[in-house]
Every structure is written in C-alpha cells, then in structure tokens.
C-alpha positions in Angstrom: 58.7 -168.4 -5.1 55.0 -170.0 -4.9 55.9 -171.6 -1.3 55.4 -168.0 0.0 51.9 -168.5 -0.7 50.8 -171.6 1.0 50.0 -170.3 4.4 47.7 -167.9 2.6 46.2 -170.8 0.6 45.9 -172.6 3.6 44.1 -170.1 5.6 41.6 -169.5 2.7 40.7 -173.0 2.2 40.2 -173.4 6.0 38.0 -170.5 6.1 35.8 -171.2 3.2 35.5 -175.0 4.8 34.4 -173.5 8.1 31.8 -171.3 6.5 30.7 -174.0 4.6 30.3 -176.4 7.5 28.4 -173.7 9.3 26.0 -173.3 6.8 25.4 -176.7 6.3 25.2 -177.6 10.0 22.5 -174.9 10.2 20.6 -175.9 7.2 20.2 -179.5 8.6 20.0 -178.9 12.7 18.2 -175.4 12.3 14.2 -175.4 13.0 12.2 -175.9 10.2 9.0 -174.2 11.3 8.2 -170.9 9.9 5.6 -168.8 11.8 4.5 -165.4 10.8 5.7 -164.0 14.1 9.0 -165.7 14.0 9.6 -164.2 10.6 8.8 -160.6 11.2 11.6 -158.2 11.6 12.5 -157.6 15.2 14.7 -154.8 16.5 15.3 -154.3 20.5 12.4 -155.4 21.6 10.2 -152.8 20.0 7.4 -153.7 17.6 7.8 -152.8 14.2 6.5 -149.0 13.2 7.2 -148.9 9.7 7.7 -151.3 6.6 11.7 -152.4 6.5 11.1 -152.1 2.6 10.5 -148.3 2.4 12.3 -146.2 0.4 15.0 -143.6 1.5 15.3 -140.2 0.1 18.3 -139.4 -2.3 19.2 -137.0 0.4 19.9 -139.8 3.0 22.4 -141.8 0.8 24.2 -138.4 -0.1 24.5 -137.8 3.6 25.8 -141.0 4.1 28.4 -140.8 1.1 29.6 -137.6 2.5 29.9 -139.0 6.0 32.1 -141.9 4.5 34.0 -139.1 2.6 35.2 -137.2 5.6 35.5 -140.1 7.5 38.3 -141.4 5.2 39.8 -137.8 5.9 40.4 -139.2 9.7 42.2 -142.2 8.3 44.6 -140.2 6.6 45.1 -137.7 9.9 45.8 -140.2 12.2 48.8 -141.6 10.7 50.2 -138.0 10.2 49.8 -137.1 13.5 51.3 -140.2 14.8 54.4 -139.4 12.6 54.2 -135.4 12.7 57.8 -134.9 14.2 59.4 -137.3 11.8 57.7 -135.4 8.6 58.6 -132.0 9.3 57.4 -129.0 7.4 56.9 -130.8 4.2 54.5 -133.2 6.1 53.2 -129.9 7.4 52.4 -128.3 4.2 51.2 -131.3 2.6 48.7 -131.9 5.2 47.4 -128.2 5.2 47.0 -128.7 1.6 45.0 -131.9 1.9 42.8 -130.0 4.5 42.3 -127.0 2.7 41.2 -129.4 -0.3 38.7 -130.9 2.4 37.5 -128.2 3.9 37.1 -126.4 0.5 34.7 -129.4 -0.2 32.6 -128.8 3.0 32.0 -125.4 2.7 30.7 -126.4 -1.0 28.8 -129.1 0.2 27.2 -126.8 2.9 26.7 -123.9 0.7 24.8 -126.4 -2.1 22.4 -127.6 0.9 23.7 -131.4 0.4 24.0 -131.3 4.6 20.1 -130.4 5.1 17.7 -132.7 6.0 14.7 -130.9 4.8 
C-alpha cells in the first residue's frame, strides 16, 4: 500500500534538493556588490514612474477577485463544451442553471457599480 507513494516521495525529495542546491549556489556564486542602481526595480527598460510600495484602492482588488470568479466559470465551461453531446439534455439544463446564476451575479455586480473604475 505505501509502496505506491514511493515515486511521489522520491520526486518530492529530488525537487526539494534541487531547490536547496540552487538557492545555495546563488548565495555562494552570486555577486556581492549592492549598488543603488542595481537594487532599484526595473521593468521593460522604462524608468520607474511611481513607487512600487504605493497603495491600491479596494476597487482594484474587487475587480481582480471578480475576474478570478468569472475566469473559474470558463474553467467549468470548457469540459462541458467538450462533452456536450454525451451529457444530453440533463447536462444542458445543469449548465444553463449554472450560467443563469453567473449572469445574475454579473448583473448584480454591474448594478452595484463593482465594475466601474471611477
């Protein structure tokens, strides 16, 4: 029974060993000169315009959570679309109920102004 878990345990040990080895090697072999220019955040060759430590509004996080919620909806739609013919009318009805709940939620959020950036 426990013999089935040996490959998983070996994979876990190898992965942890590689991660520890890479961290140790970068600590030993990495450069030790810390210059102000090197420690600044750098993105796409553009000078930094605003501080990376600035606060975001709650609206930003609300829209991000809503995006994740509706992204998960797509994750459920894909397998349903792949097996559409095998599921028959029962699968169609269940998915329409699911989509109905999702669209009611979207309409509610839209009406409450959760999707407005202002």
